[in-house]
N, C-alpha and C positions, 0 to 999 in steps of 0.2 A: 899365385895367390890372388892377384887382382881379378883374373878370369873366374876363379872359383867364387869370389865375392860377388862379382857381377851376375853369375848364374844363380847364386843364392837369392839375390835381390829380385831377380826376374821371377823365380819360383814363388817367392813370398808375395810379390805383386799379383801373380796369377791366382794364387790361393785366395788372397784378399778380394780380388774381383769376383771369383766364384761365390765367396761367402756373401758379398753384398748382393749379387744377383739372386742367390737362393733366398736371402732375407726379403728382398723385394717381391719375389715370386710368392712367398708365404703371405706377405701383406696383401698382394693383389688377389690371391685365391681365398683369403680368409672368409669373405662373405659367402662364397659358394660352399666352402667346407662347412661353415656354420649352418647353412640351410640344409645341406645334406645330412649332417648329424642330427638336426632337429627332426628331419623326416623319418629318422630311424628310432625316435624316442616314443615311448608310450605317453599317454596324456598326462600322467602324473609326473613323469620326468620332464616333459616339455614345459609344464607350469611351475616346476620347482624353482624356488628362490632361496639362495643363489643358484645359478645354473649348475646342472649336473654334468660334470666333465667326463666322468666314468659311469657308464650305464650299460645295460644289456640291450643290444640292438634288436629291433623288431621290424618286420615288414608288414605289419598290420595296416599301416596307412596306405602303402602301395597296393596291397590286396584289395582294400575297400575302394580305393580310387579306380582300379581296373575293373571292378565289378559294377561300377556306375556307368550305365550306357550313355548318360548325358555327357560325361567327360570324353568318351570316344567320339561322340557326335560333334562336340565343340572342337576337338582336336582335328577331326576331319574337315570341319569348316575352315580352320586356320590354314591347313595345307592347301585347300582348294582355292581360297581367295588370295593367299599370298603367292602361291605358285602361278595363278592366273595373272596377277598383277606384275610379277617379275617378267613373265613372257611378253605381256603387252608393252611394258616399259622398255624392254630391249628392242622390240620391233619398231617402236616409235623413236626412242632416244638415240639409238645408234645411227640410223639414216639422218636424223636431224643434226646430230653432232658432226657427221661427215659433211653435210651440206654447209654448215657454218664454217667448218675448217677449210673446205676446198673452194668455195665460191665467195665472191666479193659481195658481202651482205652490207647494205647501207646501215650505218650506225651500229656496227657489229658489237661494240663494247656495251652500248645501251641495251641491246637485245639480250646479251649474256647476263647483264645485271638484272634485267627484268625477269629472266628465267630463274636466276638464283634467288630473287626476292620471294618467289613462291615457296621456298624452303626456309627462309629466314623468319617468317612470321610464326609465332607459337600457335599450336592448335586451338587454344582457348580464345584466340583473337578472331578466328574465322569459323568456329564451329556453329555459331548461331545462324549466319547466312547460309552455310551448307545445309543445316537442318531444314531451314525454310525451303530452300531450293529442292532438296531431296523429297520433302513432303509434297510439294506441288507436282513433282515429276513422278511420284509414286515409287521412288527408289528406296524408301525407308524399309528396314528389315528385309533387305534382299542381298544375296551374295554378289550380284552384278554391281549394285551400288557401292558396296564396300570394296570390291575389286577396283572399280574406277577411282575411288578415293585413295587407295594405296598407290595406284598408278600416278595420281596427281602429286602425291607426297614425294615419290622417288624419281620422277622424270627429270627434275633439275639436277640431281646428283649424277645421273647417267649422262646427261648432255655435257655437263661441265667436265667430268672425268674423261669421257671418251673424246671430247674435242682436243684435250691435251694429248691423248694418244695419237689421234690422227694428225695433229700438228707435228708430232715427232716422226711420223713415217714419211720418208722422202717421196715427193711427188714424182720423181724420176722413175720410180718403180711402176706407177700406173701409166706413165707416158710410154715406157718401154713396152708394156703389155698392149697398149692401144696401137703402137707402131706395128706390133705383130698381128694386128687385126682384131683385137678384143674391143668390145664396146665399153663405155664408161661403167655400166652396171657389171659387166663381166670382170673388168679390172677391180672393181670394188669387191665383188664376191670372191674372186679367186686369188687376189693379191693382197688387198688391204685387210679384209676380215681375218685371214690366217695370221697376218703380222700383228694384228691387234687382239688376238685371242686371249692373251693374259689379261688385258684390260677388260675385255668382255666378261671373263670369269670373275674378275675382281668386283665389277659393278653389279653383277648378278648376285654375288654373295652379300654385298652391302645392302642391296635392295631387299633381299630375302630377310636379313636380320632386322632392318628397320620395319618391314611389314609384319614380321613375326611378333615383335614386341609392341606394336602400336596399341595404345589403350584408349585414348580420349575419343578418337573418331569411332572406334569400334563400340565404345560404351554408349555413345549418343545415337549412332546411325543403325545399330542392329537391335534385334529383339530376341525373343526366346527361340525362334527358329534358325537364326543365323548368327547367334553369339559365338565368339571365338574362344580359344582356350584362356587367354588372359581375363576375359569377362567371366568365364566359368568360375574362376578362383574367388570371385567376390562373394560367393555363397558361404565361404568359410569365415567371413568377417561379419560377426553379429553385432548387435547394438550393445550387448553386455559382455560378450566373450568372443575370443578368436580361437578357432581350432588350429593351433599352430602346427600340429603334426600333419594334418591333411593339407594345410596351406603350403607347408614346406615340401611335402611330397609332390603336390601338383606343380610347384615351382621348379623342382628338380627335373621332373619329366618334361616340362616345357623348355628347359634350358638344354636338355640332352641333344635334341636334333641339331641345334646350332653348334654345340661343342663337337659332336661327331662330324658334322659337315665341315667345320673348320679344320679338324684334324686330317680329314681326307683330302682337302684341297688347299692345305696350308702353303705348299710350295707354289701353287698357282697364284694364290693371293699375294704372297710376298713378291713374286715376279711381276704380277700385274701392277702393284702399287709403286714399284720402282722402275717399271719399263719406260714410262714416258720421260722420267728424269734422266735415265741412262741414255736415251736417244738424243735428248737435247744437249747433253754433255758431249 
């Protein structure tokens, strides 16, 4: 009887846990579900007060969005500058993090704090100096300028996260490779990088997301030729009225690449974010 009661309590506890998790999932996804439902409403349904919970869905907003060549152009700009910034930030940040992890750097803690400080400042605190600098260098309204800006934003995250990964990888692995005749670079490329691959994938995903949703720097440093997808959505916000259907449709399309990307690499992201901690334990 006691065993049956214990099993019953365990089952009820498991059911309760799943109910709580499901409720939290609905709470977390509600903003996205609201935007998605808004994108499927007609103009009348989108402006209805109180909100229409039951409506006939329509794809007119998406059809109109896809017919606009400016949206495809802005989306292409986003992919180009964000992809380029992720590539550059990995090429710079990974060797930098490895050097800080493996070599005796004077005032290492101060150096790491200085690197992190570049990410702690809010964009509005530094946007004016960057605007003046970009204006003098002729980088305003250029894809190269925005790519460098996104690289500057994400470099601190890559260095900090990857340093923790390299600290967790035993130095003995590299020493064994060098005893067998490998150079320091060969040991780094053939031993350390494969071991740190989950971390590299994790920081690449994080850098992509931060670059993809960047708004302030993109708004100030770009123009009509280089505007990104988040800036494109501003045209749906008028002084008197907001086109909620088109704004929601553009937001849904903008979120989809991140959602699909996270679904495809979810296991790598989870492994990457827990890899350094597991090694230290």
